[in-house]
N, C-alpha and C positions, 0 to 999 in steps of 0.2 A: 615832421609827423608821425605820428601816434604807431607803433605796429603794433596791429590785431592777429590773431592769430585766425588761419583761414581754415574752415572747416564745415562742409554743408549745409548748415544750419545757422552759421553764422548771423545773415540777414533776414531769417525768417521773422516776423514782425510781433510781436507779444511773446516771444521765445522764453524770453526772462517772466515773463507776467505767470504763466504756463508753468515753465518749472518753481517758483517760488508757491505757484497753489498744488500743483504737487507733492513739494515739502510740506506744508503745511498739510496735508492730507495725511499724509505718513505719519506727520507728529500725532494727528489727531486719533487715529488706528492702531496707533503704542500705546498712546494713553488710555481708550479705551480699552486695551487687552489687557494693562495695567491693573484696570478698574475690574475687570474681569477676575483673574488671578486671587483678586484682595477677596472678590463678593464666594470665590470657591474656597479658600482655605476659609473664610467664614463659617461655610456651610459645613466641611470639613471637619470643624471646629464643633460644632453645635452637635452634629450627628454623636462625635466622639463621647463629646460630652453626656448624652441622652442615651448613649448605648451602656456608659456608667452607671447612669441612673436606674435601666433599666435590667442589667444584670442584679445589681442591689439589688433591687427589689424581689427580682426573680430568687433571690440567693436566700432572702428572708422571708418569704413564701416557705419556698424548701423547708429551711429550718422549723417554721409553724408547723407545714404538715408532717414534716419526720419526728416531731415532736408528742403529735398525737395517736402512733402508732398505725394499726391499719388503715388503710385508705381507699377508696371507690376509686374499680378502676378508668372510670370518668378522671376522675381529680388528677390522679396518675397522668392522664392522658393529655388532661388538657398542661398540667405541669412540664410535661416532657415537649410539646407544642410551642408553649411560649419559652423553653430554653433551646428551640433549635428555630426560634425567629429570630433568638436573638445571637446564635449563632452565625445564620445568615448574615446578617447587618457584621458581625465580627470578619467574617471570612471576606466581606468587599474592600476594606481595609487593612490588608496585611500588617504583619504587623514589624518592626522593623527591625533588622537585623541584631544578632547580638555583636557587640565590639569588643 
């Protein structure tokens, strides 16, 4: 006769099927989280790329404006607003500490 451990749930019908189902659901959750991590990283990369493009365009616009000499207060305000929005985007993703 084979010895089986005795614990309260050893004779519950369907226990092993239920445990198998729970394990499958846990694996699914873990896989879904991994996909979410990939998506979040892709979004971060896209934002970083677009932020760099915005900064380059703002810098180019600023160079053209500065080359003209005197500018209207409206143009100066618009440029400052664009730079401010770019800075807000940069502040959301802090720079890596120097190593």
